[in-house]
C-alpha positions, 0 to 999 in steps of 0.5 A: 819858358813858363806858361802864363797863369791866366792862360792856364786858368782859362784852360782849366776852367774851360775843361772843368765846365766841359766835364761838368756839362758832359756828366750832367748830360749823361745823368739826364739821359740826354747822352748815352754811353752806348747805343740803345736798341730801338723797337717798333712802337706798333709791333714791338720788334727790334728795328735795324734798318726799318720796320716791316709792319708799317710797309705791309699796311 
């Protein structure tokens, strides 16, 4: 049983479109390969769960 050429073309084109959209998202820094460290804009400390400097005001 051989697959239909139209179905193979549809799957191949959908895969190529998904790959190009993923690569363009990574290039535009919309998608990241790994999580970046977040820093508090007020005190500059690294944020893990929440910022202490805003609660002490």
